[in-house]
N, C-alpha and C positions, 0 to 999 in steps of 0.2 A: 790236341794241337797238331796242324798240319807241318809236315817238314818245311814248307815254304815259309811258314811263320817263323820256325825256328832259324831258318837261313836269313831271315830278314831282320833278326834280332840285332839291334844296334847299328843297322845300316845308315841311319841318319845321324850317328853320334861319332864325332871325331875323337875316338877313345885312344888309349895308350897303344894299341896294337897298329893303328893307322900311322901313328908318328913313328913307331919302332920300325915298321916295315919300310917306310919312305925316307926317313931321315938318314944321313950318313952316321955310322956308329959313333964317332966322336962328339958329333953334335947331339945326338940322342943321349949320351951319357951326360953331357953337360946340362941337358933339359931335365933329366932325372934328378941331378945333383941340385939344380935350382928347385925343383919341386919338393924335394926331401927336406931341404935345409932353408927354404924361403929366401934364396939368394937372388939378387937382380939377374935378369938375363942379360947376356952380352949382346950388343946390336947385331952382330953377325948371326948368333943362335937365333934371335928373334926373327931376322929376316929369312932365315932357312925354314923356320917353323911356319912362318907366314906363307911362303911359297908353297910348302906342302899342303897346308890347310886350304889355299886358293885352289890349287889343282884338283885336290879330293873334292872340294865343294862343286866345282865346275863339272866334273865328271858326274857328280850325283844331281845335277839340274840347277845349282844355284847360279844366280846371276848378281846377286848383291850380299853384302856383308853388313852386320850391324853389331854395336856393343849393346847387349841385352842387360838391362839393369832393373832394380827394383826401388823406385822412389817411394817417398813416404805416403803416397796415395795408397800403398798395400797392394798395388797392382804391378804390372811389369811395363816397361817402356823400351822403344826401339827406334832408331833412325836408320834408314837404309841408304847405303852407299853402293853404287855400282862398282864391280871390278874393272869395268871398261873405262879406258883413258884413251887419249889420243897422244901420239908421239910427235916428234919435232916435224915431221913430214905429213902430219895430218892423218896417219894411218891408225885405225883403231887397234889397241893392245889391251891385254888384261894385266892389270898390276895390283899388288897388295903387298905393302912393305911391312917390316917389323915394326916401325913406328905406328903404322895405322892399326897394327894388331894390338899393341899394347895401350895405346891412348886415343881417346876421342873426345869431343867437346859437345856439350849440350847446354842449352840455356838454363842456367841454374835458377834464375828468378821465375821461371814459367812453371816449376814444380813446386809443390809445397815445401816451403823452407822455414816457416815459423819466425822469420825475421833473419835467418842466416844470410840471405841474399835479398837485396833490394832490386827493384826493377832496373835501376840504373847500374846495378852490379851483376851482370848477367853471366859471367863466366862460371861454368861447371864443368868437371872433367870426369870422363869414364876411363877407368883402368881394368884392363884384362885381369880377372880372377884366374890364375895359371892352375889353381887346384880343381877348378870345375870345368869339364870338357866342353868344347864348342859343339853345336848341333845345328842341323838343317831343319828349319820350318818353311815349308813352301819353296820359295825361290831365294831364301835368305839363309847365310850362314850366321848363326846367332853366337855371339862371343860373350859368355857370362861375365859380368863386370861389376865393379863398385862405382858409386858416384860421389864425388867429393867437390866442395867448393874451392874457388880460388885461393882461399886461406887454408884449406885442408880439413875443414870440418865435414863430417859425414852428412850427406844429403839423402842418404838411402837407408835401407833396412839392412843390407848385407854388410857393409863395412863394420858396424858394431858387432854383429854376429860373429864375424871372423875374429875380431879383437877378443870377444868373449871365449871362444873355443881355444885361442891361444892362451888366455889367462887360466882357464880351467886345466888345459894340459900341463901348464907349468907348475901349478899348486898342487894337482892330483899326483904328478910325477914326484914332487918333493916329499908328499906324505908317503908314498909307496917306497921311495928310498929309505926313509926312516924306519919303515915296517920290514925292511930287509929285501924288497924287490928291486935290487940294484940295476938289474939289466934292463928296466923299463926306460925308454927314452921319450915316450909321449903317450898321452891319453887323448882319445877322441870320443866326443859325445855323439852317439848314434841315435838315429830317429827313425821311427816308423809312424806314419800318419794315416789314419783310417778316415777316408773322406766320404761323408754322407752327403746326399743330394736328391732332389725331386725331379721328376719328369712330368711335364703337361703337354697336351696338345697345342702346337704352336697356333692354330687358328683361334682356339679358345683364349690363349694367352694374349694375342693382340687385341682381344675385346675387353681386357681388363687393365684399365689405365693404372691401377695401383700395382699390379704386378710388372707392367712395364717400366714404371718410374721409380718404384721403390723396392721391388723385389718380393714384397709380400702382400697378402690381401688385407686390406684395411677394413673391409666389411665382409659378411658372408655367414649365413646360418649353418650350423653343423649339419652333416648329411645324416639320414635316418640310420644308416649302418656306419658305425664308427670303428676305429681301430681296435676297440674292446673285443671284437670278434676274433682277434688273435690268429688270423688265418693268412697273414701276408708274410710274416717273418720267416725267412729261409724257405719261402714257398716256390713253386715252380715258376720260372720266369717266362714271361709271355713272348711270342715269337718276334714281335716288332722290338721289344726292349732287348732281347737276346741279340737281334741284329745289330742294334745300337751298341751293345757291349762289345761285340766282336770288333766292330770298327774302332772303338776306343782302344781296345787291347792292341790292335794292329798298329795304331799310331804310337801308342805307349812303347810297344816292343822295338819299334823302328828307331825309337830315341834312346833304347838302351834302358827303359824304365821297367823293373821287373814287377809288372802288375800281377799280383799273386792271387788275390781273392776278389770275387764279386758275388753280391747276393741281394735279394730283397730284404729291405728293412722293415720296421714293425709298422709304419704308416703306409697306408696305400699310396702307390706311385713313388715311394721312397726307396733308395738303393744306396749301396756302399761300394766303394772300391778301395783296396788295401795293397799298396806296394810293399816290397821287402825293404828292410832296413838299409840305410846308408848313412855315411857321415852327415851330421846335421845340415851343413850347408847345402849339400848335394840333394838331400831329402827336400829341403824347402824349395830349391830350384825346381826339382821334379814335381812338387805339388803345385806349384805356379803353373807348370806346363799341363799337369792333369787337369786342373780347373779349366784351363783354356781349351784344352781337348774336349772335355765334357761338353762344353757350351757349344762349340763349333760343330762337333759330331751330332749333337741333338738336332741343330737346324737341318742338317742333311737328311734326317729322318722324320722331318715334319714335327719335331718336339722342341721344347724348350727346357733348358736345365735351370733349375732354381737352386742357387747356393746360399740363399738367406737362411739365417738361423731358425726363423719361425715364419715360413710363408703361409701356414694355415693355423688359425687360432683353435685350440682345443685338441691339436693334433701333434703328435710327436715332431720336434724340431730336428735340426741337423747339427751335428758337431764335427769336429776334426781332432779326434782323439790323439793326443801327443804321446807317443810311446818312446821313452827316452831311457838311454842306457849309456854306460861308460865302458870303453874297451881300450886296453893298452895295445902298443904296437907288438907286444909279445903274445897277443891272442887272449888275454884274461878279460872276461866281462866282470867289472868290479861289483855288479849287482847280482851276481850269481852266488846264492848262499852255500853252494856245494852240498854235499851229503851231510856234513856236519857243521851247520852255521854257528853253533855254540863255540867251536874252537876256530872259527875263521874270522880272525880279528880284523883282517882287512875288510871283509864284507861288512862287519858290525860298524867299523869306523865310518865307512861311507853312508850307511844307513843313518846313523845318528847325525851325521853332517847334513843330510837331506832334511832330517826332521828340524834341525836348528834353522836351516835356510827358509823352510817353508813357514815356520812360526815367526821368524823374524820379519818376513816380507809378505804377509797374506794379502793385503789390500793391493800391493804392487803386482802380485801374480794375478789377481782377479782382474785388474786393469789390463794386464798383458794379454789376456786370453780373450778380451772382449771388445765390442763396439757396441753401438746403439742396438743393432739386431739381436745380440745376444741376451739382452735384458729381458726379452720376451720368452726366452728359451729356459734360462737358468732357474731351477727349483721345479720345473715341470716334471711329469712322470718319467721322462727319458733322460733328464739331464741332472747334474748334481746342483745343490743349492749355491747360493752365492756365498755361503760360508765355507772357507777354505779349511780343510782337515785332511789328515792322512790316514789311510787304511794299510796296516802291515799285516793283518791276520792275527789270530789268537796265538799260534805257535810262537811267532817272532815277538810279538808284544809280551808274552810270558817269559820268553828268554831274556829280553832287555830288562823286564821288571825283576826277574830273579837276579840279575847282575847287579842292579841298583841297590837291591835290598840285602845282597849278600847272603841269600837263604838257599842257594843251589849252586852247584858246580856248572861251569859254561860248556855243558855238553848236551847236544840235542841232535839225534840222527834222523835221517830222513825215513819216513814210514814207507812200507809197500803195501799194495793191496792188489786184488785181482777181481774184476766184476763178474767173470765167468770162470767155471771150474777148469775149462780147457784153455785158458789163457795164462801166460806166464805172468807172474806178479810184476806190477810196475810200480815205479817210484811215485808216492803221492806228493803232490805239490805242497809247499809250505805254507801257502795261503790259499783260500777261496778267492772268488771275485766278488767285489762289492760296487755294483753299478751305481749306487747312489753316493759313492765316495768321488770327490772331485780329484783327489791325488792318491792313487791306489798302487801298492806294490803288487805285481802280478807275475811273480815267479823268478824273473831275472831282469825286471825293468820297472820303472814306475810310469803309470799311465795317467796323464794330466787330462781328464776328461771334459774339462770346462771349455777348451779352446772352441771358438765358433767356426762353423763351416766355411764361411766367406773370408775369414781373416787369414793373412800370412802369418804363420807361426814364427817368423823371424824374430819379433819382439819378445814373443814368450820364451824362446829358447836363449835369446840374448840375455835376459834378466835371470833365467835359471842357471845358466852357465857362470855368469858373473857372481851372483850370490852365492853358489856353492864354492866357487874358487875363493872368495873371500873367507868363507868359513873354513875351508881346508887350510888356508894360510894361518888362521888362528890356531887350528889343531896342530899344525907343523910347529908353530912357535911354541906351544905349551909342551910338546913332546921333547923339543930340542932343549928348553930351559929346565926340565924336570931332573931332579937330582936322583930319581928312582930308576929301576931297571925298566927295560922296554915294556915288558908285559904290565907291570905296575902303572906306568906312565899311560899306556893305552886304556887300562881299565879306568883310570881317573878320567880320561877324556870321554869314555862310553858313560860312566855313571853321572858326571857333572851334566852332560847334554841331555840324557834321558830325564833326569830330575827336573831340568829346567824347562824342557820343551815337551813333557809327556802330555800336556793339555792338548796338543795338536792331534793326538791319535784318537780316532773314533772308529768303531767297527760296526756301528749299528746302522739303523735306517736313517739316511741323511734327508729323506723326504719328509720325515715325521715333524710335527710341531714340538714334540718332546725334545728333539734334538736342537730346535731353534732355541728353546729355553735353557737347555743345557750349555749350549755354546755361549749364551749371554752371561751364564754363571761363570763360565771358564774365562771369560774376557776376550772371546774370539770375535772378530768384527763380522758383521753381516751387512754388507754393502749392497744395497738393493739395486742401484743403477750405476751404469758405466760412468756416467758423468760425475758421480760423487767420488769415483776412484782415480780420476785422472790426475789430480794434484798430489797423489802419493808419490809420483815420480820426483816430487820437489822436497820430500822430506829430507832434513839435513843428513840424517844417517844414510839414506839411499844415495845421495849425492856423493857423499864421502866414500861409500862402497864403490861406486863407479869410478870415481877418481883413483882410488887405490889400485884398481884392477885395470885401469887404462882403457875402459870400454866406452865411456861417454865422457866429454867435459861438461861443465855447467851450462855452457851456451847450447850444446847440442841437446841436453835434456830440456831446457827451457823452450827450445824450438819445437821439440816434440809434443810438449804439453800444449802449446798454442795451436798446433795442428790438430791434436785430438779434441780439443774444445770446439774448434771450428767445424770438424767433421760431425761431431755429435749434433751440434746445432743445425747443420745443413740437412743431416739425415732425417731429423724430426720435422724440420721446415718443409722438405720435400713431401713427407707424408701429410702433414697438415694441408698443403696446397692441393695435393692429389685427392684427398678425401673431400675437401670443399668442392672441387670441380666435379667429382663423381656424383655427389648428392645433388648439386644445383643443376647439372646438365643431363644427368642420366636418371638417377633414382627418382627424384621428385617429379619431373615431368611425366615419367611413365606411371608413377603412382596416380597422378592427377586423371591420366587417361583411363586407368582402371576404376577409379572412383566415378568418373562420368558414365562409363559403360555399365557399371554396376548399379548406379542410380536409376537406370532406366527399367530395371527389373523390380517388381513388386513382391518382396518376400522378406521375412524376419532375418534370415541370413545376410540378404543383401543390405538391408537397412543397418544391421549391426556392423557389417564390413565397412560400409561407407562412413559410419560415425567414427569407428576406430581409426580407420585410415587417414580421415581428415584430421583428426587430433594428432596423429603420428607425423603427418606432413608439417602441421604448424610447429610441433616441438622440434622436428629435424630442422626446419628453417631457422627457428630462433637459435638452435645450438650452432649451426654453420655460421650464422652472423656473428656470434660470439667468437667462434674460432678464427674467423677472418680478422676481427678486431684485435684478438691476441697476437696474431702474426703481425699486424700492423704496429703493435706496441713494441714487438721485439725489434723492428727495424729502426725504432727511435733510440735504441740503446747502443752505446759504443762499447761497453765492457762485454766481451764475449762470455765471461763467466755468468754475468747477470742474465744474458740471453739463454745460456743453457740451463739455468736454474728456472727460468720462467718456463721454459719448454719441457723441463723434466717434471716439475712440481705441478704446473698448472695446465699446459697444453696437452700433455700425454693423458691425464685422467680425463680431460674434457673430450678428448677423441675417443676414449672408451664410451662416454655417454652417447656421443655420436652414433658409434658402432651399434650400440645397444638398440637404439631407435631404429637404425637402418635394418638390422637384422629382424626386428619385429615386423617392420613393412615387408620384408621378404617373405616372411612365414605367412602373411595374408593375401599377398598379391597373386593374380593369375599368372601362372608360370609362362604362359605365351607371350605376356606383356613385360615380363621382367627384363630389363635391357642389357644385363650382362650375365655371363656363365656363373653358375652357382658352384658351391662346393662339390655337389654331386656330379655335375658336368665335368669339373676339372679333375676329380679324383677317381672317376669311374668311367673315363672316356676310352681306355684301352686296357 
């Protein structure tokens, strides 16, 4: 890394040092007090901070400011306002008030609201999230914000996330105090998100209607060389991709994002970027920025970045592995087993709390990690199945089982080993990795591997935080009401939860059919599609949990359910329309041209090719006509759930039949006549 890169780190981030260096000391202390204790900012303090932000932003090339927020589209939104105003004499001046910093207004009915806002009820407000630093993108000072309705309901993904973090901190701190950690004042869920993505040549991308409109290929024959060659993972990075990655890193570093790891993934043209851990809301802000940086930087290099979970059939898809841990304000990682996890009651309590959380809400978690695109990825060779289970590793499983059965004392020390004779012995991890597990303990954190690459992980972590907070509240209640001494009370908590939720533990091959059958025997749900999981949001126990923790009210949950049903329907609708257009306007006309040219040649090969292609054209045409009728049928339905069921149960399988015929046509056609780039073109172009 060049010194210039180090010097540029955080140059576009209005971090704490910027405010500390520029604000008067008393104002800065009031600001820190508000930050630490979530107190309202005094107007004079807000005005001073706004002035400093404006001055700093203009010095760094900004001309506008924007409240940057995350509506329920899953993307980000912003409206730019210039710092420039006119004074009473018509002279241009720069102005940015504390009021403008703290509050903005957006049209609440123009974003997905699920009925929280009607067209005639347009007011929606953005409020500055003071815990997330402002930053400059291009010419705009972006102020991370929440988005709420006129009545105060959350219209975004960040408001519930912040509520869930507050709830988790409260209940985790309560449990820690009962366990003797009285000095802890707060607990922060931390997050590290591994972002996978594909790169393809931009010119080839523009020739694929399906990629442009849906993010994935709806037809395409597998290339002769597949990823089973196993020579791409961690391989040498090509020069043009390396140049792209350097620009991505530069943009991340300037925003203060610790982009730590980059490498080739398993599939051809697939890559991964991994930032360092941050508090969950900051990590999710940063991931939204990273996705935007990846896409915009790719265009500058003649590339397109694909974030869809499964852009290519039969080839590894992309996830956003959600590495989740809990840290106290005193520096303790609550998922760190220490060298002797058997005597680390604090660690064991939080582990069994996670077990209970995941076992109580598996379908809700499956829903939270997915969208229509993730259905094509889950259960494939690189992704966990749709069955939620937890991997702890044999050491921790045996330890908890011994506690539950009372056959062993609670002592287990960390083993050490040395791979080479001239290396000092190193501590051995308490668990191996299980890449087939959707929810795996990986040393000092839990990795939720199911999250889709295109998704905002805000909902995932909102639900994780809220559900764990609720379980910790139950644990605290049990310890407080117990008549036994502390150690016995804690052992009761551990034993009862392990016995009740042991079924969620699985250490074997999650891809195997044997696990599907075993999971069914255990009563674990196997929800095959995102559409089927959406209404888990409305389960009475789930609604009650959200209400207890103050994360969502019933209206906010119902709104989100309506939005998710609509998003699923539209995602498949766009795919069906795109597939119909590709077949009718590109594939079938080109096939007829091939049939005509081939029919002019007299040979057995030509005769058989013409016969087979002719039959396939007729089959494809019949399939497309049926697909178009199914789409028309959906438009006659008023019930969004009925539409979703039609598209999930009938349209999706029908599109697979269309694809099979189209891919057979591709296998027979003259390559020079095939009208769109093939998988070989897309995956081996650089």
